[in-house]
N, C-alpha and C positions, 0 to 999 in steps of 0.2 A: 503493500500500500504506500510506502514512502514515495514511490514513483508517481503516485497520483497528484502530488503537489505540483511538480513542474508541468505535468500534463494539463492540469487545470489552468495554471498560469498561461501556458501556451495557447490553449483554446480560447481563453478570454481575450488575449491579444489578437488572435485571428478574427474572432467575431467582431470585435470593436473596430479593427482595421476595415473589415468588410462594410461596416456601417459608415465608414468615413469619419470616425471620431479623431480628434487631434491627439498627437503623440503624448502630450502630458496627461491627458485624461486616460488614455490606454494604459500608461505606466502606473498611474494611481490605482486604477481598477485591478491591474495585475498584482500590485503589492497587497491590496486589500484581500483579494482571493487567496494569495499565498498565505497570509496570516490566518484567514478563516479556515481554510482547508487544513493547514498545519494544526490548528487548535482542534478541529474535529478529529483528525487522525490521532492526536495525543489523548483525547478524552472520550473515546468511544471504544466499545468492545466489538462493534459490528465491522464488517468489511465493506459495507456499501455507504458511500458518502455522495450526496448529490449536490450539484452546483448549477445554478440557473441565473442567467442575466435577463433582466426585463428592461426594455427600452421604451420610453414614452416621451411625450413632449415635455414632461416635467423633469425627467432625469433617467438615470440608469440605476436599477436596483440590483444588488448582488445578493443572492440567497444561497446559503450553504446549510445542509442538514444531513442527518443520518437517519437510519431506520431503527433507532432506539425505541424503547418502550414509552418514553415520556411524550406527552402531547406537545406538539409544536404549535405555539400561538400563531394566529394569522398575522401577517405583516401589515403595517399601516399602509395606507395608499401613498404613492410617491409624493403627492402634494402635502402630506402630513409629516414627511420625514425630510431630513436634509439629504439631498441627492446631488448628483452631478448634472448640471443643466445640459440638455442636449436639444438639438433641433431635428426635425425630420419626421418621417412616418414611423409610427410605433412598430417595434419588432421585438422578437424574443429569441434568445439563444439558449437551448437546453444542452448543457454540457454532459448530461448523463449518457446520451447517445448510445454508444456501443459498449457501455460498462467499462470504459478504460480506467475509471477511477477505482474499480474494485480491487 
């Protein structure tokens, strides 16, 4: 599973480049994903960690979670949280895809 951290970082960078995001926003998101996935790897006993990017007019949301037994609270809407401002058509990148993070 330690290989999942660089894989998640790389996929975030690819998705955000495809969206045309500026380099500084891409690197900020990659750093955040690195920290969140590392934390999930260190603090879970499961082998499956999911990462999803959600892009909207209000910003980019980064979600990382595992399949543990605890209930995961629903995230606030992008307008209610501090996000990275973006422009363009809403899009989503699901980094779970081929289970590369297992």
